[in-house]
N, C-alpha and C positions, 0 to 999 in steps of 0.2 A: 642468150642461150634458152632455145625453146624448150627442150627436153632435158629435165633434170637427171633422167636415167641413161642419157646417151653414152656414159662412160661404162655402163654395164650394171652398176648396182643402182635399183630404184630405191628412194627414200620411201618410208611407208608412213602415212597419215591416217589418224583415226579421227573420223569426225562422229561426235556424239549427238544424236538427233537428226531425222530425216525430215524435218519441216523444210519450209522454203529455204531458210536460212542455211541449213545444213547441207541441201541439195545443191545449193549456189556454190558453197564452199568446196564441196565433193567435185562439182564439175569444174571449178577453176583450177583445183590440183591435179586432177586426172588428166586435164588437157595438157597439162606442162609436164607430164611424165611420171607422177606420184602413183604409188599403189594406194588405194584408198579403202578403208574399212570404214562403213557406215553403221554405226550401232543405234538402232530405234526400239524404243520400250513397247510401241504398239505393233499391230501385226500388219499396218498399212503405212504408205508414206505420205507424205503432204503435212504432217503435223496438225495445226488447227485448221489447215485448208485440206486435210485428208478427206477420203471417202473410202466407204466400206459397203458390204452387202448385208441387208437383213432379210428375214422371211416374215410375210404376213401370215394370218391364222389359217389361210387356204393354201399355204406352202409357196405363195408366189415370192419370188426373189425380187429385192427393189433395191436401188440405191439408196445410201443414207450418208448424210455429212452433218456438220455442225451448222448449216444455215448458209444462204447464198453469201458469195464474195463477188465485189466489184473489181474487175480488172480495167482499171482506168488507162487511158492513153498515156499519162504521165508517169506509169509504171515502166519506165524504160528498161531497168536493170532485171525486173521480174520478167518482161517480155523477152529479153535477151536469153535469159534460162529456158523460158518455154520454147524458144525459137531452135534450141538444140535439137529436139526431135520433132518440132513441127514448124519448119522454116518460115511459112506463110501465116502461122497462127490461124489455120483452119479450123481448128478445134474450139476457137472462141467465136462469139457472135456478138455484133453490136445491137444494143437495145434501142428502142424507138424513143423512149423518154423514162423519166424517173419522177413521177409527179410527187408533190408533197401536200399533204391536207391536215388542217388542224381542227380543233374541236368545234370550232365554229363555222366550218364547211369552207372555210377560205383555201383556196388551191394554188400552189406555184408549180412551175415546170422548168425544166432545164432546155426545153426543146427550142431549137431556132434561135438561140442567143448568138450575138457576135463572139468572135473567139479571141479577138485582140484586147488585151488589159490596156486601159481600165475600162473600155466600154463594155466589155462583158458583164461586170459587176454592176456598173450603172444601169445597163438595160434591165438586169435582173431586179434591182431595186425599184426602177420606175415602173415596171409591168406588174409589179407584185401588190396583191391586194391588201398586204399588210403595211406597206409604205405609203406615206403622203408626203407631199412637199414640205409641209410644216414639220414633219419629223426630222426630214434632213436639216432642215435650217436649226433645229433645236439641238442637234448634235453638237457635242464638244470637240470640235475639230482639233484643238490642239491635244486634248488627252487621247484621240483617235489617231493621231499621226502615226505612231509605230504600227497600226494595223494597215495603214494606207501604203507604207513603204517599208515592208519587211526586209529585214537583213538577217540571214543565219551566219553564225550562232549570235549574233548581236542581240536579236529579239529577246533571248533567254536571260540577258543581263537587265533589259528593261523590264519585262514583264513576267518573268517565271515567278516572282514573289507573290504575285496575285492570283486568285482563282477566275475563271472566265466570267462568272456571272457578276462578280464585282467590277470587273474592268467593263463588261456591257452597261452596267448601270453607271458607270462613272462617265462614260463617253454618250449618255442619254440615248442609248440605242433603243429602238421602240420595242417595247414589250411583245405586242403582236408578232412583229417580224422576227423575233429571236427564235421562236418555235420553228420556223420555216427556213431561216437563213443560216442559224448557228446551232441549234440544238442538235440538228442532223451530224454535225462534226463531232461534237462532244460525245454524243451517244454512239458514234463509230468507235469511240475508244473505251465504251461500256460503262461510262460514267454521266453523272449529272454535271451540268456547268459549274455548279458550286464546288465540285470536286476535281474540277481540270484545271490544271495550269493555263493561264491566259497566253502564255507564250506558245503553247501547243497549239491552241486554237488559231492564233495569228497565223502561225506556221501552216496551218492546214488551209486557211483562207488564201495564203500566198501560193501554195502549191496548187489548188484548183482553180483558182480565180486570176489574181493579180500577178503571179510569177509564171504562169503558163498560158498558153493558147489553146489547149486541147479540150477545155470544157469539162462538163460533169456527165457527159453521156458516155457510158461505160460498155465494156464487153462483159459477158458471161461465158461459162463453160457450157458447152453444148451436150454435156452428158455428165454423169458424176464424176467427181474429181479424180478418182482412181483410174477410171477408163479414158479420160479427156486428157489428163494431164501428168500424173504422176507414174503410172505404168509405162507409157511411151517413153518418159525421160529415163526411167530405170533400165529399160532395154537399151537405150542409147548409151548408157554409162556402163552398163555391165557387158557390153559387146567386146569380143576379143579384138585385139590391137588393130586399128585401122588408120590409113594415113591421114596425118595430122593430130593424131591423138595416141600417144604412146602408153598412156597410163590406163589404168582399169579400176574399176569400182566393185567391191563385194558388200552386198547388203546383209545385215543380220538383224532381223527383227523379233519382237517378243521377248525381249531382255532389257531391263534398265542397268545402267551403268551405276555402280556403287562408289567408286573412287578412282582417282588419278593420281599416281605417285611418280615423282621425279628420282632419277638416278637409276643405278644400276647398270646392266649390260646395254640398255637403250636408253634413250633420252627420258621416255615417259613408260609406265606400266599402267594400262587402263583395265579395271578389273570391274567384271559385270557381277550381277546379283548372284550369279551361281558359283561363284569364284574363279570363273575362267578368266585367263590374263592374256591380254594382247600387247605387245611391244610397240612402240611407235616412235618415230623420230619427230613427230610433230602432231599437235593435237588442236582441235577446234571444238569448242563446247557450244553447240548451237541448240540448246534446250530451254524450255520455259523458266520462268523466275523461280518457281518451286524447286525445280529440279537441279538448277544451277546453284541455289542455296545448300541443297542436301549434298550435292557432290563436293562442293568446295569444303562445307563443314567437315566432311569425311576425309578429306585429303589435306593432312597438315603440312605436306611439303610444298603445296602449290601457293605461289604469290608471297606477298609480304603483309604485315599487320594492316596496313592502310587499305591495300586493295582488298584483302578479304573481309574488312568491315564495310567497305562499300557494296561488296557483293551481299552480304548479310542485311542490309539495309534496304535492299530491293522488296518491292511488294507488288501484290496483285490487285487489279480492279475488282470491284463487287461482281457478284455472280450474274450470269445471263442464262436466259432459257429459249429453246427453239421448241416450238409444238408443230409437228408435221401430221397433216390430216389427209386421208384417201377418203374423198367424198362419193356418195354414190350418184351424184347429180353434178353436171357442169356449172361452173361460174359463168356469168354472162359472158359473151363472146367479146365485148368491148372492154373488158377488164383488162388493165395494163398488167404486164408480168411483175412489176413491183410498185408498191405504193408506200411511201414513207409518211409517217404521222408526228405530228406534234401535239402535245397536250391531251394525249388520248391514251393516258397510263392505264396499264403497263404496256400497251402495244407501241412498238417502234416501226414495224414493218410488216406489210402482207406481200408475200411472193406466190404467185400462182406458177407452180414449178412446170406444169404441162405446157406453158406457153414457151419454154426454151430449152427443156432438158429432155434428152431423147427417151430415157427410160420411162419417166413420168408422162410424157406424151404417148408412149405407147400402150401404157396402162389406161389411160384416159380414153383413148380411141377404142381400146378392147371392152371396157366396162361402161363406157358413157358417162364416165364420172369426171373427177378432177382432183389435182393434188395440189395441196395449198400448205403454205408454211407461215406460221405466226412467230414474230421475233419480239422477245422482251430482253432488250438490250443492257439496261441498266436497271437491274432489280436491286434496290438499295438494302433489303433484307428479304432472305427467302421466306414465302408465305408458310403457314403452318403445314399445308399439304399442297401436293401437287395440283389437286383437284380444284383448289381455291384459285390458283393463277389460271388454270386451264378455263374454269367458267368465266373468269373475267377477260381472258384473250377471245374466247368464243363470242361473248356477248359485243365485243368490239367488231369482231367480224362480221356478226349479224348485222350490227349498226351500219357499218360502212357497204357491205354486200349482202342486202337482204335477201337476195335468192339463196344464200347459202343457210337460212335458218331451218329450212325444212328438208335439207339435205341429209340423208342417212350417213352416218360415220362408219365406213367399212373397216377402217383400221386408223390407228394413231399413235404416235411416239413423242414423249416428252423427254427433252434432253436438257440438263443442267450442267454447266461448266463455270469454274472460276479459276482461270489460269491465263488471264491476259495481263499483261504488265499494267501497272499503275503510271499515270503521268499527272501527279498531283502537284502543287504550287511547291517550288523548292526542291523538287526531285532531280532536276537535271544536273546541277552542279556535281552531284555525288554519284551520279550514275556511271557505273564502269564502262569504259569504251572497247573497242575491238582489240586494242593492244593490251597486253597484261606486262606484269615483271618479268615473266620468262619469254624471251624472244620467238620461241617456238610454239607457245601455247596463246591462242586466240579465242575471242568470245565473238558471237554471231547470234542474231535475234532481233526481233522487233522491240524488246526490252533494253537493248544495247545502245549507248550513246553513240551517236554520229553527227558530226558539225555539218551536216548537209540537209537540204530542204526535202525530206523522205519521210514518209509515214506508212504505218500498217504494213500490208504485204511488201511494198517496195521498200520499206526500212529493213525487213528480214532479208531481202534479196540483196540489197545493197551491202549490208554489214558481212553477209555470206561471201560476196565477191571480195570485199575489203580483207577479210579474213584470210582468204587464200592469197590475195597479193602480198599481204605481209608475211606470211610464210614463204612464199616464192622469192622474196627478197633475201631470205637467209640463204638460200641455194644461188643466189645471182641469176635468177630466171626472170624472164619478163611478166609483168602482171597483165591484167584484164582491162581494157580501157572501160570507164563507167561514165554515166550520164545522169545528170539530174536537171530539174528547172533551174534557172538561174538563182545564185544564192541571195540575190537582192531583187527588188521589185523591178520589173521590165520598163515601166512607164517613167520616162524622165520627168514628165509633169508631176506626177504624184510624188516622185521622190524630192524634187524641189520644194513642193508644197509642204511635205512632211519636215524637211530641213528647216523650212521657214517658220512653221510652227512651233517646233521645238526650240527655236532660238529667240522667239518672241518674248519679251520680259513680261 
């Protein structure tokens, strides 16, 4: 049954949240005939990957967002979503490299690595300046066996009780190599290794290295996210009925949802902060952790005691900051679009936006300057003032890119957020999943449990599609096919090695 409304009455779904997860859920439902209302508290779509417009002091309109996002080739389900409005993904472009540098000036790169596991990881280790053959010999192969042959979700049974730092120390992973080989993964989750689950770290290693052959060279959006990604998708979803898609999506922005009630004339009543009520046959809650906790706490008829307690236990990662600079002089022409750093606290990444983003490139050409972004992904505690963090970030920029030290700052923006989900040791078992005690209520988002090898934006997209599929089953409709990297390591050699190591007395 491809169209749930073929009989004349279309079921109505409300999707709360227009981030990646909510947009995937809305797409999946609309394409099978649902009328979908998407409720979003912000004035823009895309959630934490959203974009908006600000004005500089001289009146120039500039695109703004929460910092660069990497669209990896392994993000199959996210790319499936983006392809709805951009079939060839022409609004993305592949970067040349993503180099990493540490406090001692050692530099790693993902360029020209073989793609086949395990040779990709082995080649990275052998050519890295932070690895030496004695380091590899000293590693505890038995303790490292789960890392060598990850299986999802079994890896959480094996390692979720440990933090990543303790695990790496247990396997004698070289200290210098940690900054370049693994800290980049943990800080992608906005935490230090000592605060991150070792299972999540191992799963990331599997997704990007030993479980896939796509590598770590990624795509970026060619313009601000609203222009490149979400506005075109919204136009596709909002269009009148077209062949192959019977449903339609209405977007309602600028208002938060206050509560969701079960019962009455419809299955659900969704109430926003103004008191307006929408009746719905199905609901997807695709909001961040804090909003999910707030909505469920205010909705006593949702779920049961156990489920509600799991939602209440969800927590956020530490705050992060993004500082964007419009400089009056260009950075050197040979600077890469992205530079990741290790051991250079508080700096985690330098992005030169005019290397790849259209609006930034146009501003740079017009003014002779450059647009640079500095990321502090895992700020354990917010400094006393923004100026303190700003000065420290600028000092790192000037250290790494000395030509920027004398560049006048035409404009700057400091953005703080603390709304990313926490992935601490022990969190996995209690994390709520896509399904809920009510068969027509589903959850989606990158903080929602899913027993598949996905992370970050791809976890958001995957849970969104899964939420749509779960609701479609209630109407006997076909779901949408999904794809992930294999749930266990692709290398038979490593799997055999890991099994032998675990069984050795």
